C-alpha positions in Angstrom: -5.6 26.0 36.7 -7.2 25.4 40.4 -10.7 25.8 39.6 -14.2 25.7 41.7 -17.6 26.4 40.6 -20.3 26.4 43.2 -23.7 27.7 43.3 -24.7 29.9 45.8 -28.5 30.6 45.5 -30.9 29.6 42.4 -29.5 32.0 39.8 -26.5 33.0 41.7 -23.3 31.3 40.8 -19.5 31.7 42.1 -16.7 30.3 40.1 -13.1 30.6 41.9 -9.2 30.2 41.0 -6.9 29.6 43.1 -3.0 30.6 41.8 0.0 32.0 43.4 1.2 33.8 40.5 0.3 37.2 41.0 0.6 40.1 43.8 -3.1 40.9 42.8 -6.3 39.5 42.9 -9.3 40.4 40.5 -13.4 39.8 41.4 -16.2 40.2 39.6 -20.0 40.5 39.4 -21.6 40.6 36.2 -25.9 40.4 36.0 -27.2 39.0 33.0 -29.6 40.5 31.0 -31.1 40.1 27.5 -29.5 42.1 25.3 -32.4 45.1 24.2 -32.5 48.4 22.2 -35.2 49.6 24.8 -33.0 48.7 28.0 -29.6 48.9 26.9 -29.4 52.4 27.3 -30.3 52.4 31.1 -28.2 49.6 32.1 -25.0 51.1 30.4 -25.9 54.7 32.4 -26.6 52.5 35.6 -23.1 51.3 35.8 -21.3 54.6 35.1 -23.1 55.5 38.6 -22.7 52.9 40.3 -18.7 52.7 40.1 -18.8 56.6 41.2 -19.8 56.1 44.8 -21.9 53.8 47.5 -24.4 55.2 50.1 -21.2 54.6 52.7 -19.3 56.8 50.6 -21.2 59.1 48.5 -18.7 61.8 47.4 -15.8 61.0 44.8 -13.2 62.2 47.3 -14.6 60.0 49.9 -14.4 57.3 47.7 -11.3 57.7 46.5 -9.9 57.7 50.3 -11.1 54.6 50.9 -10.1 53.0 47.7 -6.3 54.3 48.5 -6.8 53.0 51.9 -7.0 49.7 50.4 -3.8 49.9 48.6 -5.0 51.8 45.7 -7.9 49.3 45.1 -9.5 49.9 41.6 -13.1 49.4 41.3 -14.6 49.8 37.6 -18.3 49.0 36.3 -19.4 48.6 32.6 -21.6 46.4 30.4 -20.3 43.9 27.6 -22.2 42.1 25.2 -21.7 38.2 25.1 -23.6 37.3 21.6 -27.0 38.7 22.8 -26.8 38.6 26.2 -25.7 42.1 28.1 -23.5 41.4 31.4 -23.8 44.4 33.9 -20.3 44.3 35.6 -18.6 45.4 38.4 -14.7 44.4 39.0 -12.4 45.5 41.7 -8.7 45.0 41.5 -7.1 44.7 44.7 -3.8 43.6 46.4 -3.5 40.0 47.6 -3.4 39.8 51.4 0.1 38.6 51.9 1.3 41.4 50.3 -0.7 43.7 52.8 0.8 45.1 56.1 -0.1 43.1 59.4 -1.9 40.6 58.0 -4.7 42.7 56.9 -7.5 41.0 55.1 -7.5 43.2 52.2 -10.3 40.7 49.8 -12.7 41.0 52.7 -12.7 44.9 53.3 -12.6 44.9 49.1 -15.5 43.2 48.9 -17.5 45.0 51.3 -16.9 48.3 49.3 -18.2 46.0 46.2 -20.9 44.9 48.2 -21.9 48.8 49.3 -21.5 49.9 45.5 -24.4 46.7 44.7 -26.6 47.1 47.6 -26.4 50.4 48.7 -25.8 52.8 46.3 -25.7 56.8 46.6 -29.4 57.8 46.5 -31.4 61.1 47.2 -34.8 60.4 48.0 -34.7 57.1 46.9 -33.3 58.5 43.4 -30.0 58.6 42.4 -28.8 61.8 42.1 -29.9 64.1 39.6 -26.7 65.8 39.2 -24.5 62.7 39.0 -27.3 61.7 36.7 -27.0 64.5 34.3 -22.9 64.4 34.3 -22.8 60.5 33.6 -25.7 61.1 30.6 -22.9 63.9 28.8 -20.0 61.4 29.3 -22.0 58.4 27.9 -23.1 60.6 25.0 -20.1 61.4 24.3 -18.5 57.7 24.5 -21.5 56.8 22.0 -20.6 59.4 19.6 -16.8 58.8 19.6 -18.0 55.2 18.2 -18.0 56.7 14.8 -14.1 57.4 15.3 -13.2 54.2 15.6 -14.0 53.6 12.1 -13.4 49.4 12.6 -15.8 49.0 15.5 -18.5 51.2 13.9 -18.2 49.2 10.7 -19.0 46.2 12.8 -21.6 47.5 14.3 -23.4 48.5 11.1 -22.6 45.3 9.6 -24.6 43.4 12.7 -27.7 46.2 12.5 -27.7 45.4 8.8 -27.3 41.6 8.6 -29.5 41.2 12.0 -31.8 44.1 11.8 -34.6 42.4 14.3 -32.5 40.6 16.5 -30.9 41.2 19.7 -27.5 41.0 18.4 -27.8 44.2 16.5 -28.1 46.2 19.7 -25.1 48.3 20.8 -24.5 47.7 24.3 -23.4 51.1 25.2 -27.1 52.3 24.2 -28.7 54.9 21.8 -28.3 58.8 22.3 -32.2 59.6 22.4 -33.0 56.9 25.0 -30.0 58.0 27.2 -31.4 61.8 26.8 -34.8 60.8 28.5 -33.2 58.8 31.3 -33.3 60.4 34.8 -32.5 59.2 38.4 -36.4 58.2 38.8 -36.3 56.4 35.5 -33.0 54.4 36.5 -34.4 52.6 39.5 -36.3 49.9 37.8 -32.8 48.7 36.2 -30.9 48.8 39.4 -34.0 46.9 41.0 -34.4 44.2 38.1 -30.2 43.3 38.4 -30.1 43.3 42.2 -33.7 41.1 42.5 -34.2 39.3 39.1 -31.0 38.8 36.7 -28.9 35.7 37.4 -25.4 36.6 38.9 -22.2 35.3 37.7 -19.1 36.2 40.7 -15.8 35.3 39.7 -12.6 35.7 41.5 -8.8 35.2 40.4 -6.1 35.4 43.0 -4.3 33.5 45.8 -7.2 33.1 48.3 -8.7 29.8 49.4 -12.2 28.5 47.9 -13.3 28.9 51.2 -11.9 32.3 52.2 -13.5 33.5 49.0 -16.9 32.1 49.7 -16.9 33.6 53.0 -16.0 37.4 51.6 -19.2 36.7 49.3 -21.1 35.6 51.4 -21.0 38.1 54.5 -20.9 41.0 51.5 -22.6 39.9 48.4 -25.6 38.4 49.7 -27.6 37.9 46.8 -31.4 36.3 47.2 -32.3 33.1 44.9 -34.0 34.3 41.5 -34.6 32.5 38.3 -31.3 30.8 36.7 -32.7 31.1 32.9 -30.8 32.7 29.9 -32.6 33.4 26.9 -31.1 31.3 23.8 -29.3 33.4 21.0 -31.3 33.9 18.1 -30.2 31.3 15.3 -29.9 33.4 12.4 -31.9 32.0 9.6 -30.1 32.7 6.1 -31.7 34.8 3.5 -29.7 32.8 0.5 -28.8 36.0 -0.7 -26.1 38.3 -0.7 -27.1 42.3 0.5 -24.9 44.8 -0.8 -24.6 48.2 1.5 -22.1 51.3 0.7 -22.0 53.9 2.9 -19.8 56.9 2.4 -17.7 58.5 5.2 -14.6 61.1 4.3 -11.7 58.4 5.0 -8.2 58.0 3.8 -9.1 54.1 3.2 -12.6 52.0 3.1 -13.8 49.4 5.4 -15.1 46.0 4.3 -17.1 44.0 6.5 -18.1 40.5 5.1 -20.8 38.6 6.5 -21.3 34.9 6.4 -23.9 32.4 8.7 -22.4 29.1 9.7 -23.4 26.0 11.8 -24.2 27.5 15.2 -21.1 26.5 17.6 -23.0 25.7 21.2 -21.1 22.8 22.3 -17.5 22.2 23.2 -16.5 20.2 20.7 -18.3 22.5 18.4 -16.6 25.2 19.5 -12.9 23.8 19.3 -13.9 23.3 15.6 -14.8 26.5 15.0 -11.9 27.9 17.0 -9.6 25.5 14.9 -11.4 26.5 11.9 -11.0 30.4 12.2 -6.7 30.1 12.9 -6.8 28.5 9.4 -8.9 30.7 7.9 -8.1 34.5 9.3 -7.7 34.5 12.9 -3.7 34.5 12.6 -0.8 36.2 10.9 -0.5 32.6 9.3 -4.3 32.5 8.0 -5.4 31.9 4.5 -6.8 35.8 4.6 -3.5 37.5 6.2 -1.2 35.4 3.9 -3.1 35.8 0.6 -5.3 38.8 0.7 -3.0 40.9 2.5 0.4 39.9 2.1 0.5 37.9 -1.6 -2.1 40.0 -3.2 -1.8 43.0 -1.6 -5.6 44.0 -1.3 -5.6 45.3 2.1 -4.1 46.5 5.1 -5.5 44.0 7.4 -7.7 41.4 6.9 -9.3 39.0 9.9 -12.2 37.1 10.9 -14.3 37.3 13.7 -16.8 34.2 14.6 -19.7 35.8 16.9 -19.6 33.9 20.2 -22.9 32.3 21.2 -24.1 33.2 17.4 -24.0 31.3 14.1 -22.3 34.3 12.7 -18.8 35.1 11.3 -17.4 38.4 10.3 -14.4 39.3 8.0 -13.3 42.7 8.1 -10.6 44.4 6.0 -9.2 47.7 5.6 -8.3 48.3 1.9 -7.7 51.5 -0.8 -10.8 53.1 -2.4 -11.4 51.2 -6.1 -10.5 47.6 -4.7 -13.5 46.5 -3.0 -14.3 44.1 -5.7 -11.3 42.4 -6.1 -10.7 41.9 -2.3 -14.1 40.4 -2.0 -13.0 38.0 -4.6 -9.9 37.3 -2.8 -11.6 36.7 0.3 -14.7 34.1 -1.4 -11.6 32.3 -2.9 -10.1 31.8 0.7 -13.7 30.6 1.7 -13.7 27.9 -0.7 -10.2 26.8 0.0 -11.7 26.0 3.4 -14.2 24.0 1.9 -12.2 21.9 -0.6 -9.8 20.9 2.2 -7.2 22.5 0.3 -4.8 23.0 3.5 -2.5 20.6 5.1 -1.5 18.7 8.3 0.9 21.1 8.8 -1.4 23.6 8.5 -3.6 22.2 11.1 -0.7 21.6 13.1 0.6 25.1 13.4 -3.4 26.4 13.8 -3.8 23.9 17.1 -0.3 24.7 18.3 -1.1 28.4 18.2 -5.0 28.0 20.0 -2.6 25.9 22.5 -0.2 28.5 23.4 -3.0 31.1 23.4 -5.0 28.7 26.2 -2.2 28.6 28.3 -1.0 32.1 28.3 -4.6 32.6 29.8 -3.2 31.4 33.4 -0.7 34.6 32.9 -3.0 37.2 33.4 -5.7 37.9 35.9 -8.5 39.7 33.5 -8.1 36.5 31.2 -8.2 34.1 34.0 -11.4 36.1 35.2 -13.1 36.0 31.4 -12.3 32.4 31.0 -13.9 31.6 34.6 -17.3 33.9 33.4 -17.2 31.4 30.4 -17.3 28.3 32.3 -20.5 29.6 34.2 -22.3 31.2 31.2 -21.6 28.3 29.1 -22.5 25.6 31.8 -20.3 23.0 30.2 -17.4 23.4 33.2 -14.6 22.4 30.3 -11.0 23.2 31.9 -8.5 24.6 29.9 -6.7 21.2 29.8 -9.6 19.7 28.4 -10.2 22.6 26.0 -6.9 21.9 25.0 -7.7 18.3 24.6 -10.7 19.0 22.4 -8.7 21.4 19.9 -5.9 18.6 19.7 -9.0 15.9 18.9 -10.2 18.3 15.6 -9.8 16.6 12.8 -9.7 18.0 9.0 -13.1 16.5 8.0 -14.5 18.0 10.8 -13.0 21.7 9.9 -14.0 20.7 6.0 -17.7 19.8 7.5 -17.8 23.3 9.4 -16.7 25.1 6.3 -19.5 23.7 4.0 -21.8 25.6 6.9 -20.3 29.2 5.9 -22.5 31.1 3.7 -22.3 34.7 2.6 -24.8 36.7 3.4 -24.2 40.5 3.8 -21.3 42.9 1.8 -20.9 46.0 4.0 -18.2 48.9 2.6 -17.7 52.1 4.5 -16.2 54.8 3.2 -15.5 53.6 -0.5 -16.1 55.6 -3.7 -19.0 55.9 -5.0 
């Protein structure tokens, strides 16, 4: 993968990947702010508004027309959590220049439209129009309410909130209904000014364009001024040395069991490689201990998977189970943890896990969004590890290192949603 990472200004970074595999290209702009319950709702609503129109194209009709002129350009905005960071993201998906008619520079014009959405949003009397704000508030509130319909996501959110009640990790990136309701066009302006003037900026590009052309487009239409490049470290969760058990009732056909564990913080490329191999063997694949034993052999669940929390020393195990088998499933999951701690897995298991991870890393080069996510991780982690280097780190992981990491896995939470009283 041909990647170049550069600092355009203090606090403004560009990661670009040149590839000829695709007929389209993706550029993203991510503003990094601390994940905070007092501000998440404002940033979430802000992204909805910034993707609807610009000062130059203030109506949905005019905005749609210009996007159609640019070969059905896609422009989206959304918030995304990364550990205890909230990313305010805008993204364009455009046709590659070589597929445009008459040598048209689509990327240049697409970046111009992206810059217009960022630096010249549609305002009335210096604030976001109230009619648009009120409409998007309704949409965002419906989105937040719909989280409960996705039982797995809701259970994971509740597990974070219960296990880490006073940590940014427990905050829902979409926001909270009461805080959304309190917002208006004027109250959104400080959120907007903060990302434009203060928040560190991470720009990624994946497509056929040369690095020099990408920088030309960015410097012409995304003229961010220098700002503080500091990103707060994730709060290291302090183990409580006891297990909290919480059961919440909800009418549903099956229960959802979420177990929370503390782990060693995987804060270096080497430690992330160890965690990745550990997770693949433990619960991250259809060949894992959780899947093969808890689901297949013992028949205690419909699914059972592990989810390490990126940039955080926490790991969750989520499982869909029948009512009444909660304790059996918990005991079985704990047995798989003990298996990892005792090293009761083979070199063949390690080899298969590594091969699976390597295939996944290599397949990232076949999807523009995967490349974009990889580039963002590169500049956020500030370690510039290439895919090839990541593969080498994975292949160098030893059984002793996996077992040593497993020793740090400590149970702390049992959360059951929808179970019998």
